[in-house]
C-alpha positions, 0 to 999 in steps of 0.5 A: 468441503473439508467437512463433506470429505471427512464425513464421507471417509468416516462413513465409508470406513465404518461400512467397509469394517462392518461388511468385512466382519459380515464375511466374504460372500459375494452378492449372489451368495448372500443370505436374506439377512445379509442382503437386507443389511447391505441394502440398508447400510448403503441407504443409511450412509448415503443420507448423512453424506449428502445432507450436512444438516443431519448430525453425523451420529444420526447416520453412525448410530443406525449403522452400528445398530444394524451391524450389532443386530446382524451379529446377534442374528448370526450368533443365534443362527449358529446356536439354533438350527430352527432359528437358522431355518426360519431366517435363512430358509431351507435348501429345496430339492428341485430334481430327485432321481431325474424327476422334476419336483413341480410342487417344490418349483412352484413353492420357490417360484422357480420357472422351468426356463430358469431351471434349464438355464441353471443346468446349461450353465453347469454343462448339463443338458439331460435331466435324466443325468441329474441325481439331485438338483438342490436350490440352496438358500443362497440362490445357487443351484447345486447339481449332483450327477448320477455316478455313471454320468460323472467323469471317471476318477483314477481311484474308480479306474484302480490307478495309483496317481501321485499327489501333485497338487501343491499350494504355491507361495507368492514371493513377489506380487507385482514388484512387491517383495513379500518377505514374510512369505519368503521366510515362511517358505524357508528361503533367503535372500541368496535364493531370491537373488539367484531367481532374479539373475536367472530371469535377467532382473536386478530388483524385485520391482522388475518381477510381476510374479514369483512363486514357489510351491511345496515341490520346489516348482518356481514360477517367475513372470517379468513385468511386460513394461520392463526391458 
């Protein structure tokens, strides 16, 4: 029992470290080499977890080998455009100036129903509104609308708009005080205590979220289970 526990924990930590190094993509955004790597790693880790007769190294060495191969292929992809196109493919233009590229759709084995579904999920119902629709190597469909079909921006309307988009800094996260963020925001304990008093809280543990943005805007949300 103890052996099974430690084998499982060790393999799990190795997989987490390897996938962490491979990037932050979601499953639907993985390149082919990343998807194959994920599938193989799960199979390789499952065998030594279940069969104690197999030495642990027989599971760790293939995993480390695959991670090394993935790192090598990623490096080659960064260094060579041709190699990247060979491994990951190239984006395909499915719609050009509102016209379906049927040959491209057949080459990528994309049906009309799939295309229409992708368009609907992005709020597009008329093909003529689409300037370009590009089937990315990750399997996502990027849609670029015609200029006259896009929402008007203040710049197009000739209006001056103040930049009011600020990135908030989280000070308290689910009752946990992030002192490093407090310091980076140029704040101190006196400011923190003032915010707690204004929200009838005695300790940070009573706060679910406390954040401040670059304009000084503060958002404070108490925990629901706290009186």
